KEKE-551177 format. One record per residue (C-alpha): residue number from 1; x negated, y negated, z negated; residue in three letters. Coordinates in Angstrom, 2 decimals, padded with zeros to 5 digits. Each point is the difference from the previous one (the first is absolute). Layout:
// KEKE-551177
SITE/tifi/X/Y/Z/mifi
SITE/NUM/X/Y/Z/Ala;
...
***
This chain:
// KEKE-551177
SITE/tifi/X/Y/Z/mifi
SITE/1/-091.38/-095.28/-088.92/Met;
SITE/2/002.44/-001.90/-002.06/Gly;
SITE/3/-000.68/-002.31/-002.88/Lys;
SITE/4/001.44/002.46/-002.50/Lys;
SITE/5/-002.46/002.71/001.13/Asn;
SITE/6/-002.91/-002.48/-000.42/Ile;
SITE/7/000.98/-000.85/-003.54/Phe;
SITE/8/000.41/003.78/-000.80/Ile;
SITE/9/-003.45/000.67/001.38/Thr;
SITE/10/-001.58/-002.86/-002.05/Ile;
SITE/11/001.80/001.12/-003.15/Gly;
SITE/12/-001.25/003.62/000.43/Val;
SITE/13/-003.53/-001.27/000.60/Leu;
SITE/14/000.20/-002.10/-003.14/Ala;
SITE/15/001.03/002.98/-002.09/Ile;
SITE/16/-002.75/002.14/001.56/Ala;
SITE/17/-002.57/-002.71/-000.64/Ala;
SITE/18/001.09/-000.19/-003.67/Ser;
SITE/19/-000.31/003.79/-000.51/Ile;
SITE/20/-003.36/000.15/001.85/Val;
SITE/21/-001.35/-002.89/-002.10/Met;
SITE/22/000.97/001.67/-003.20/Tyr;
SITE/23/-001.47/003.32/001.03/Gln;
SITE/24/-003.31/-001.41/001.31/Val;
SITE/25/-000.36/-002.28/-002.97/Gly;
SITE/26/000.71/002.91/-002.38/Asn;
SITE/27/-002.70/002.22/001.56/Asp;
SITE/28/-002.80/-002.53/000.40/Ser;
SITE/29/-001.57/-002.05/-002.79/Thr;
SITE/30/-001.39/-002.47/002.58/His;
SITE/31/003.45/-000.67/001.34/Leu;
SITE/32/001.85/-000.34/-003.24/Ser;
SITE/33/001.43/-003.39/001.19/Glu;
SITE/34/002.31/001.94/002.35/Leu;
SITE/35/001.52/001.80/-003.00/Lys;
SITE/36/000.45/-003.39/-001.77/Asn;
SITE/37/001.79/-001.56/002.91/Tyr;
SITE/38/002.00/002.94/001.49/Trp;
SITE/39/003.22/-001.97/-000.56/Trp;
SITE/40/-000.91/-002.86/002.38/Val;
SITE/41/001.60/001.56/003.15/Pro;
SITE/42/003.25/000.78/-001.91/Leu;
SITE/43/001.63/-003.48/000.51/Pro;
SITE/44/-000.54/000.40/003.70/Val;
SITE/45/001.91/003.29/-000.15/Phe;
SITE/46/002.74/-001.54/-002.12/Leu;
SITE/47/000.39/-002.90/002.43/Leu;
SITE/48/000.15/002.31/003.03/Cys;
SITE/49/002.46/002.29/-001.77/Phe;
SITE/50/002.28/-002.93/-000.86/Leu;
SITE/51/-000.18/-001.35/003.64/Ile;
SITE/52/000.98/003.44/001.38/Val;
SITE/53/002.81/000.44/-002.52/Ile;
SITE/54/001.46/-003.48/000.57/Phe;
SITE/55/-000.41/-000.09/003.72/Ser;
SITE/56/002.35/002.92/000.34/Gly;
SITE/57/002.85/-001.97/-001.55/Lys;
SITE/58/002.25/-001.51/002.67/Lys;
SITE/59/002.13/-003.04/-000.72/Lys;
SITE/60/003.64/000.43/000.80/Ser;
***
């Protein structure tokens, strides 16, 4: 498994975690902190996305 695939997997997991945190926090009053902090995994996704995009660029 290449490094690019690892970063894609981590990015997808970060987006999934963000969505799940929002949904679970929205449904439960005891877990409302999850809804307040659903955005926390998004910088991990952004970082992984940028690494994948810029790792494909080859210097000539």
